[in-house]
Structure formats: C-alpha cells, structure tokens
C-alpha positions in Angstrom: 24.8 12.4 32.9 21.8 10.0 34.1 22.7 6.8 35.8 21.0 4.1 33.2 18.5 3.2 36.0 17.8 6.6 35.9 17.2 7.2 32.1 15.0 4.0 32.0 12.6 5.1 34.9 12.0 8.4 33.2 11.6 6.5 29.7 9.1 4.3 31.4 7.1 7.3 32.9 7.1 8.8 29.2 5.6 5.8 27.7 2.9 4.9 30.3 2.3 9.2 29.8 1.4 8.6 26.3 -0.6 5.8 26.5 -3.0 7.2 29.1 -3.1 10.5 27.0 -3.7 8.1 23.9 -6.5 6.2 26.2 -7.9 9.5 27.1 -8.0 10.4 24.0 -10.3 7.1 22.3 -12.3 7.2 25.4 -14.0 9.9 24.3 -13.9 9.4 20.9 -15.4 6.2 21.9 -18.3 7.7 24.3 -19.3 9.5 21.3 -19.8 6.7 18.8 -21.8 5.0 21.4 -23.7 8.4 21.2 -24.4 8.3 18.0 -25.6 4.3 17.7 -21.9 3.2 16.3 -20.1 -0.2 17.0 -16.7 1.1 16.1 -14.1 4.1 15.2 -11.3 4.7 13.2 -8.1 7.4 12.4 -5.0 8.0 11.3 -2.1 7.4 12.6 -0.1 4.5 14.7 -1.6 3.2 18.4 0.8 2.4 21.2 1.8 -1.4 21.9 0.5 -1.3 25.0 -3.1 1.5 24.2 -3.6 -1.7 21.9 -2.8 -4.3 24.8 -4.5 -2.5 27.3 -8.1 -2.4 24.6 -7.9 -5.7 24.1 -7.8 -6.8 27.3 -11.1 -5.3 27.4 -12.7 -7.2 24.8 -12.2 -4.5 22.0 -11.1 -5.2 18.7 -7.8 -3.4 17.2 -7.2 -3.1 13.5 -4.3 -1.8 12.1 -3.2 -0.5 9.1 -1.5 1.0 6.0 -2.3 2.5 2.8 -0.6 4.4 0.7 2.2 5.1 3.6 -0.2 6.2 6.1 -0.9 4.4 8.7 -4.6 3.6 10.4 -6.4 1.7 13.1 -9.8 0.6 14.2 -11.7 -0.2 17.3 -14.5 -2.2 17.6 -16.8 -3.4 20.1 -19.4 -6.0 18.0 
C-alpha cells in the first residue's frame, strides 16, 4: 500500500499532466482561431480549475456553463 505522501504526489502529478495536455490542446485551438481572424474559441466539456486559472493569469476571459446538462466553455481575448 502507498504511503499518503506518495499517493498525494502521484495524484498531483496526474492533475499536472492533465492540465498540461489541456493547455496544449487549447493553445492549438487558439492558434487556429487567430489564423482565421477570430477572437474566441469554445468547446464542449469542463476545463480543469488550474487550466482556467492559468488562462486568466495570461489575460484570457473564461466563460463556462451548461445547457441541457451538457457543459461547455468559451475563451476569448478581446
């Protein structure tokens, strides 16, 4: 059985990896939107808390919501 400090470390590593992957995906979507002359992107699903905080710290506006029990998010830079 894992010690609690090791379990916590592994859980934090998994969170960090998910955030990194999510930011990479968003970075590509933003680059594509910019090349198409757009000022926002949106997608279905939920953003990780750390992802939202990182984007906010960079000046992006984040909106999240739910319609018909389906989560969505929007990121803009206007």
